[in-house]
C-alpha positions, 0 to 999 in steps of 0.5 A: 690848883694852888699848892695849899689846896692840894692836900685838903683836896687829896684828903677829901678824896681819900676820905670819900673813897674810904666811906664809899668802899665801906658803905659798899661792903655790906658784909662788914655790918652783916658779920658784925651782927653775926658775931654779936649773935655768936653765929659768925664762921671763921671763914666769914671773920677771915674774909672781913679781916682780909678786906679791912686790912687791905682797905686800910693799907690802900688808904695809907698808901694813898696818904703816903703818896700824897706826901711824896718823899716826906711820907717815908720820914718820921716827921709824919705818922703815915709810915708808922701806920703802914708799919703797924698795918704790916704787923697786923698782916703778920699776926692776923694772917696774910692775904693769901692765908685768908683767901685759902680759908675763904676758898675752903669754906666756899668749895669744901676742899682744903688747899692746905693740911 
């Protein structure tokens, strides 16, 4: 594969991966409907936040890797997006906290007080 073909090919792969993950996650659409109806629980919203941030981070990691060493420079905006997503984890709650909230909803037992 020629070098000029590599980036478009990798971008297409990232885009396809994103849409396949999104289509498979029917929970996103269902939770959207529940929110609009005012019936969504905090555990459902927590699960959606956890999954969406995780998906976005994976995509930005793939994009950063595609750029190699240039992916961490200010010349490309990938690192800015990654830093924004890391701050989202901070103010939306960490992966583990969302997992604890979801676990409490499923089991009925709180792992925290």
